[in-house]
N, C-alpha and C positions, 0 to 999 in steps of 0.2 A: 493631555497626557504625554508623557515622553514615549514617542513611538519606537525609537531604537535606542534604548538606554544602555543595554549591554550586549555586545556583539562578540560572542565567543564560540569556540567549538568547531572550527573548520578542520578539514582533514590534514593530518601531519604528512609532510613530504617524506617518503621513504623509497627504498628500492623494491619493496614488495609489489608483486603484480598478481592478478587473478586471471585465469583462463576464462573465456566466454562460456556461457552454458552450452551443453551439447546441442547441436542442431540436428535436423533431419538428415536422412541419407542423401547423398548428393545425386539427385536426379532432376530432370528438367521440370518436373511438376512441383518440386519442393519449394517452400517459402524461403526467403533469404535468410542466411545465417547472420548472427549478430556480428556487427562490425563497429569499430570505434566511431563515434560521432565525428563529423567533419570539422566541427569548430575547434579552435585552438584550446588546448588543455593547459591547466595551471598547476604548478608544483606546490604552491601554497594557497591557503585561503585568503580571501580578500581582506579580512579583518584580523583573525587570530587563528591559531592552530590548536587542535587537541594535543594532549601530551603524547610523548613517545611511548610511555608505559601503557596508555589506553590503546594505542594502535597495536602494540605487540601483544597485549592481552587478547584483543579481538582476533589477531592472527592465530594465536594458540587455541582460542575457543573454536574457530572454524576448522582448524586441523583436527581437533579432538572430537567434534560433534558434526558428523556429516548431515547433509540436508535430509529432512524427513521425507519418506516416500508419500505419494498421494494416498489418501484414505477416504473410504466411505464414511458418512456421518451416522452416528447412532440414531435409532428410530425416533427417539423423543425429540431430537433436534430437527429431523425432517418434519415431524408433526408440528413443531413450533413454527417452522418456516411456512408450512401450509396454512397455519392459523393467522399469523401476523405479517407474513411477507417480509419486506425489507427491514422491518422493525426488529426482526430476530437478530440482526447484526449489532454488536456492541463492541466496546473497547475493553480489553483485558487489563486489569490492574497489575502493573509490573511489581514483581517482588524485589524491590531495590530501594535501599535507603536514599538513593540519589533522587528518587521521585517524591516531590513534596507538592501534593495537589489534591483536588477533589474531582472525581469523575462521577457524573450523574447520568447513568444510562437511561434512555427512554424505554418504552414498552407499550404493550396494548392497553395498560391501565393509566398511562400518562397522556396528557393532551399533546405534548410535544413529541415528534417523531425523530428527534435528534439526540446526540450524545454531547453533553456539556462538560468541558474541562476548564478548570481554573487552577493555575499553578502559582506557587509562592516564589518570591525573589530568590530564595535559596535552592530552588530546584536546579539540579545539575543535568547535563546532557543525558537524555533518556529517550528510548524509542518505544512508543505505544503501538501494539498490534491489535487488529480486530480479533475477536474470539472465534470467528468463523472465516474461512477463506472467501475471498471475492472471486477467485479463479480456482476451480477445483478440477484436477486432472482426470478423475474417474467419472465425472458427470458430463453428460452430453450438453452441447451448446444450443441444441434445438433451433437452429437457424438464427440465433442472436448475433448481433454485430460485435458486441463486447460487453464490458462491465464498467461501472462508473460510480464515483462517490465525490462528495464536496466537503470543504471545510470553510466555515465562515470565521474570519479573523476579527475578533472584538478588541483585543489588546495584544501588543507584542513588544513588551519591554524586555527583550531577549531574542530568542530565535525560535521559529517554527519551520519545520521541514515536512513536506508532504510526499508520499510515495507508496512503495510496496516492498514486500520482503517475503522470503520463504523462511519457515522455521527449521531449526532454531536459529535465532539471530541475536547477536550480542546486544543486550538491552542498553548498554552505555554508548552505543554508536548510532548516529543519525542514519536514516534511510539513504541508500545510495553509496555508502562508504564501504560496505562489505559484500560478500558473495550473494548473488541472486537478489539484489536489491537495487531499486531505482528511487531517485528522490529529486525534488526541486526545493532548494533551500531559499527561504524568503528574506534572508538578510542581504544576500548578494545576487539573488536570482540566477544562480548557477545550477546546472543540472548535473546529476551524478548517476553513474551505473557502475557498480563494483569499482569505485574510484576512491581510494583512501587519501588522495591528495587534494588539489584545489578545485576540481570540477572543471566544467566547460561553460562558456557563455551559452545562454539559451535563446532568447529572442529580444530584439529592441522594443517589442510590443509590451513588455512587462519590465518596468523600471522603478515603480514605486507602488506602495500599498497605503491604503487609508483604513481606519477602523470601519468595519462593516463590509469590507471587500471579501469576495468569495473566490477561492482557488479550488478547481476540480481536478481529479485524477481519473484518466480513462485508459483502458486497454482494449485495443481492437484485435479480435481474433485472427482476422485474415492474414496479416503479415507480422503478428506479434509486435504491435506498435504501442508504445507508451506516449500519451499526450497529456497536456494540461489545459485547463480553461481558466479565464479570468473574468469574473462578473458576467458569466454566461456566454462569453465569446471563446470559441475554440482556438487555441494557439497552435503554432506549428508542431509537427511531430517531434518528440524529444529523442526517442530511440526506436529502432525497428529491428525485428528479429530476435527479441528477448522472450524468455520463458517458452522456448520451443525445443522439442515437441511439447505441445501443451499438456499431453497426457502424463508427462513426467513430473508435473509441478502442482502443488497446492500453494497459492499465492495469497498473502494477507495484506490488507490495508496497513500502512505503516506511517506513523506521525511522530516526528522528532520534536522535542521541546526542551527549552532551557530558559531559565529566568521567569519573570512574572508575565504570564500570558493568559489569555482567555480566548477560547474558540469553541465552535459547535461543529460536530461531525454529522453529516447527513448521508446515510447509506440508501436513502430512498424513502424513508418514513415521512419526509416532508417534500415539498415541491423543490426540484432542482432549478437553479438559475439558468443552467445550460438546458434549453428547452428539449433538445433531442434526448437528453438523459432521462426524461420523464416517459419516453416511449418504452414499450415492452422490450424492444431489441437491445436496450442498454441496462436493464435492471438485473440485479444479482439474483433475485428469486426467479425461478423458472430455468435457471442454469444449475446453481449449487443446490444439491439435494434432489435433483430430478434425473433419474436413471434412464438409460436407453440401451440396456444390455451391457455386456462386458463383464470383467471379473468382479466378483462380489466380495472377495476377502473372506476372512475366517472368523470375524467377530460375531458371536451369536446375537448381539444386540442389533446388528445391522439389518435393515429391512430388505427383503427380497424384491426383485424386480416385479414379480406378480403382486406382492403386497402393496407396493407403491402404486401400481396401475389400478388395483382395486380400490384403494383409499381415494385416489383422485376421481374415479368414476362416482364413488359415493358422495364426495363433496360437491 
C-alpha cells in the first residue's frame, strides 16, 4: 500500500499567538508552569500548510467560544463506566461534511474493546474527540499516576495526528494547532501544543511508521506532562506543565485525520502495548466518574457523593 500518499494540512504560518494555559499560584510547592519546548520551532509545516482561511476561522471560533468549564457526568454515564469500565469511552461522530468515514464503536456487547475508524480518500482535515473526557477536573485522581490511550495505525494514505483537546475545539483543525490542545503529527513526527505553525521536532527515536504500529498518548498528573509511546516503548516527555491546575480542565482524546486512513483506538478495553498502561494507575476508569467530595454542580441528573459511594459498596 502507499503509506504516505497525500501529505497535507500542516499549520499555516501567521503572527497569531496563544497564551499558555493559566498555571497555579507561584509558590514553592507549585508544579512548573507551561513553558515552550526547548526544541527549535518551525514556521511552516514540513510538507504542506492549511489554508489561511482555515486558520483565521479557527481564531474566530476560539475567540467566540471560550473553553467549557469542567463538569460532573450524568448519573447514567457514571453507571455505564461502573458497568463496562474503559469500554465506556468512544469517539464522537463529528458533524462536519469534511468527515467521510465509518466509525465503529465497541462496547460491552462487542468482542472488540476498541474503536475502529476507516476514512475515505476524500476525507478532509478533521479532529475526532472522545465522547467522555480522559482527564476530568472535578473528579479525584485517587492516587493514580495519569491517564493513557493508544491508536493502532493500519493504513495512512494521508495524515493521522494523536493528542488531546478541551472543548469546544474547531473540528477542522488537527490536535495541537489551537488552544488547550496537544498533538503528535505522524506525517512529520513533529509535536504541537497551541502551535498553529510548523510545530517542533520531537525525538529521533521516532522517524518512521509501518502498518500495525501503535502510538500511545499519556498524561502524567504530577507535573502536567504529555508523553507518547511507540510500539509499547515510552518516548521522551513532549510537554510539561500543561492542563494545570488540573481542576480547571476537562480534557478529551483528540485524533486528527485526513485522506484514506484506517486505525483502531484503544481506551483500555483491550490490552495496551505499553505494559504500564494496563496497570490501574494509568486507566481512565477509577478517575473519571469517581468523586471524592468537592463541588457537585447544579444538574439534577448528577449523582451525589453519597449515592456514588453507596453504589460502589453495593457493586
